[in-house]
N, C-alpha and C positions, 0 to 999 in steps of 0.2 A: 447186448444192443439187441437182439431179436426179439425180445420181448419189447421193449420200447418202441420198435417199428410197429409189431403188434399192438399195441396200445395207442397209438397214433391210426392206425388203419381203422379200428373201432371207431376213434371218437370220430374220424372223417367220416364213416360210414353212416354214423348216428346222427350226424350232422346234414347230411344228403338227404337221408332219411325225415326228417324232420321237415327240413324244407322242402321236401316231395309233397308230404302230409299238410302242411299248411296250406300248398297252394292247391291240392285237390279240393281238401274242405272249402276254402274259398271258393274256388269253381264250384262246389256241389252246391253251395248256398246260393250262389248266384243261378246256376242253371235248373236247380229242383224247382224254385215255384212256377219257370216257366212249364215245364213238364205236365206239373200237376194243373196248372191252369190248362193245359191243351187237354190233357184227360180228363177235366170236368166240364168243359166244352165240347169234346167227343160223346161224353156217357148222356150228356142233355140231349144233344141232338139225337142220339140214339133212342132214349126217352119218349122224345117227341116224334122221332118221324115213324115210328112204329105205329102207334095209336094213330095215327092220321094216314098213314096208308092203307089200314084195316077199314077204317072209317069211309075212308073213300073210296076204296073197290067194292064195299057193303051197300052203300047209298047212291053214289052217284052213276054207276051205269045204269041202275034199273029206275031211279029217279028220272035224271036228264037224258042218258043215252051214251054218257061221256065214256072214255075207255078208260081202263085200270090202270095206276101206277106202280110204279117199284120202288125199293124204297129210298133209293139215290135220287127220286123224282120228289118222294113225298118231304125228304129234307130239303130240298130244293126250294120247294113250294113252301115249305114251312119259315127258311129263311128268305125267302122273298115277304111273306106275308108279315114277317118282323119290319123288314124295312118299311113296307108301305101304310102298317099300321102301327107304329109307334107312336106312343102313347105320352113320351118327355114331351114338354113343353118348349118353343123357341121362340126364346124373347128377342125382337131384333132392337138394335140399339138406334132412339131416335133422337 
């Protein structure tokens, strides 16, 4: 009788583990693309923010007397310019 109880406990544990793994895999399949996209966006912002900051701080204060900017201001400026100068065509329905 003790052996059959052990077998039942093992099968229940395996079922619980399997169901937990399936849920975790489904959750990973849902969350991992979002985390990847967030990482890519942060990486692109850093890649574009540093050169913008360095060029601004090198040229603008000497040429136009403007103040220097920080890294976060450079990212904000890059984001603002992307909004203002977006080249995607907008077609209004007529």
